[in-house]
N, C-alpha and C positions, 0 to 999 in steps of 0.2 A: 569467509568474507570474500565478497567479489566486487571490486570496484571497477566501473565501466568508464575508460577513457575514449574520447572521440578522436578519431583521425583527423588532422588538420586539412589533408587534401579536400575532404568532402565539404568543409566549410567555404572554401574558394569556389568550388564548383556549384555549390547551391546558390551562392550570391551571384556569380557570373551567369548562371542559368536565367536570371532576371526574375526570380520568383519574389524578391524583394523589391522596394522601390528603386527606380533606375537611378533616382537623382540623390541618392542618399550614399554619398562617397565613404562615409564612416563605416558602413557594412563592409565594403571591400577592404578598406584600410585594416580593420580589425581583423577580418579573416586572415589577411597576409600576415599580420603581426602574430596571430595565434599559430599559424602554420609554421612560422619561424621558432615558435617557442618563446617568443619575446613577450613575457607577462607584464613587464614594467610598461612597454609601449602600448600593449592592449588596454591597460587600465588608464593610461594617459588619453588615449583616443576616446575611450567612455567618458571621461569626464570632462571633454571639450565639448563647445556648442555643436549641434548636427544641423546645420542649415539644409533644406531639401528632404528631411527624413521625416516620415510619418510617425505616430505615436507607437505603432507596432514596430516599426524599424528601430526606433530608440530604445524600445524594451529589448529587441533582439540584440543590438550592440552591447546593451548591459550584461545579457545573458552569456554572450559569447566572451566577453571579459572575465564573468563568473567561471566559465568553462577553462579559460586559459589557467586560472588559479587552481581550478580542480585538477586539471590534467598535471600540473606540477606536483600536487599532493599525491595522486595516483603514482607517479613517477617515484617519489620518495617512499612511499609505502612498499612498492615494487623492490626497492632496494634494502627493505628490512625496518624501515621506520614504523612507529606504532601509529596507527590510524587515530587512536584517542588522543595523542598528541597535538592533533590539528582540530580538535573539537572547537576551541575558541574561535579560528579563522572560520571554520565551516558555518558556526553560528553568525558570525558577522556577514558572511555571503548570504545566508538564510534571511536575514533581517533587512537586507538591502533592496527587497524586492524584486531581485534579479536571479534568484536561485532556481536552476534547473532540477530536475528530478533526480540527477546523480547525487546532489548535495543532500537531499531528504534521504536518500537510500543509505549514504555514508552514515549520516546521523542515526538512522534506524539501526546499523550494525553496531555503532559505539554504544547506543543505549542497550541493546540486546545483550553486548557483552558484558555490561556492567549490571545486568538483570533489572533494569527499569523497563519492565515489559510494557506499561501503559505508555511511556514516552516513544518506545520502539514502535509500538502499533501505530501512533499517530503518524510518526514519520514515514513509514512504509505506506500507510495509506495516502499521505500527501504526495509521496513519489508517484504513486499511481495517478492520483487525480491530475498533477502536473503533466504526467505523460500523456495523458488523454486530451490535453489542450492542443489541438492540431493547428493553431495558430502560432502559438509561442513555442511549440515543440513540434516542428515539422518532421517529416520522415526522416531526414538525415540525422537529427538529434533524438529519435525516439528509440526507446528499447525495444528489441525484437520480440516476437511472440512469447519464446521460451523465457525471456526475462520478465516480461509482464505477468506470466503465470507465477514465477518466482516471487516477485513482488507480493502478489495476492496471497500467496502461501504464507510468507513470512508476516504479513499484516494479520492474517488468520491465526496463526501459531501465536504471535504477540498477545492478540486479544484472549485467546484461550488461556495463555500462562499468567496474564495480568491479575492481580488480586481484586482489582475493581473494575467494573464494567467500562469498556471503551466502546464509544459509538461505532457502528458499521461505517458512517460517513460523517465527517465533520462540516462538510458543506456541500450543498447541490443534492441531486438525487443519488440514491444508493445504486450505483452502477452494477449491472451484470454483464457488461461487455466494454472492453477498453480497446480501442483502434482495431476493432473487428475481432479481438480475442474473446471468446465467450467464456465467462466466469460464473456460470448460473448457479453453482453449488456454493453456498455460504455455510460456514459453521460458526455458530454462535454460542457463547458460552452461558446459555441459561441455567442458572444455578437452583438446586433444589435442596429441600430439608433432606439430610440424610435418610434413605431407605424409603422416601416418599415421592410423590408427585407434587407436593406443595413447594411453590416459589419460596425463596428466601428474599429478602428486601433488594439484594443485588440481582436475583434471578428476575424479579419483577421490572426492574429498570431495563435489562438486556431483552425482555419480553417486549416492553413498549417501544424499544428502539427498533426491534425487528418489525412490530406493526406499523410504525412511521415509514420504514423502508418500503414496505409492501405497498403502502398508500401513495408513495411517490412513482414506484415502477409499475403497479397496476397489473400483475401477472394474471392470466387467465387461469392458471392452476399452479399449484405448489405441493411438494411432497416433503413432509417432515420425517426426518429419519432420527430416531433417539438411539443414543450410545451410553454406555456406562463403562467405570472402570473395572478392573477384573476381581475386585473383592466381592466374596459371596460365590454362589453356585451360577453356572451359566445359565441355568433355567430361569432362575429367580432373576437376573440381571436382564435377560431377553424380556420377561414379562414387564420389569420395572422401566425399561427403556422405552416399551411401547406406552405404558402409562403416562410417561413424562411427555413424550410426543403428543398424545391425546390432550393432555392438559393444556400444552401450549396451543394446540389446535383450537381448543374451546376458548381460550383467551383472545386469539386472534379473530375469530367470528365474532366474539362479543363486542370487540374493539372496530368491527366493521370490514373485516374482510369477508368479500362475497364471491371469491373463485371457488373453483374446485379444490378440494383439499384432500390428501391422502396422507395416512401416518404409518410408519413402519419402525419396528423395533429391531435393532441389531445386536443389543445387549453389549458384550465385550468382544464380540467377533472381528471387529475391524477397528483397531485402536488406531489412534491419530498418528501420522507419520511425521514426527518431528525433523526438522532439517538436521540437527544434531542432537539426538536424544541424550548423548552423553553430558550435555551442558545443564541437565536438570536434574532434580532429586526426583526421588519416587512419589512423593505427594504431588509434585507440579505435573509429572506425566500422567498421574491419575486424574488430575484436574482437567488436563488437555483431553483426556479420554471421555470425561463427562460433558457430553455436548450433544446438541441437535444440529444436523445439517438441514438446511433448507434448499432444495432442489426446485429452482424456478422454471417455469415453462411459459413462454410468452406467445 
């Protein structure tokens, strides 16, 4: 579990630099309150009228107030408190329309720990999508490149572990780049009937989701890389993984994908690297291994 706190000094430096509206005194005031660790004052400022502030300024004031609360939660967790004990408060922040990506990330961690993988996948993906909003998530608030890659990995892991399909993106286009970080390889849990290349009903939902994503991204070429669990012989699994990649390729072409398409079968040779493999039982790990990776070339 990794929670990301924002250093207060960067808040004031950002506002003083004049990136936000110079007429919005509330921005400077809330930065000073957050720097001082005065969460109560930050909330008070956020609740007051904000003359001279643009709509984006007002949204930023609310987000900084949310960060003041989040930083206090991070401090408590750092002292040994259980993150799950703050779930209700984090949900309140989330539904206030001011939640920054850190709140979604924390909720992803909570749901992952309780093994609600569908909810965790959605929260990690929402954290990525919020982090990609360069207006409301300026550089000083954004995750670094390594953490962006972690969020993408956790969203992928949760999709693979979830018993039901979780869409690659809940809103907007299926992104393959976040703040300049290339995330071109996507794993999707297309499910097949045991020992065959036939889609299960859930597999068909995932295949359709991938098709819709490709229509939004419009890549000139993709490579579909099939993987299996280690049950069976290595030779049979390699052949089966290629057959499954080929079946998905055929489906995507039928649904309208017109770019260059290559299929590869890896069998059981490259198992999925879970963040914490010890958190899963053998069947869930095998489910993660039964996947198709999509390597996108723009």
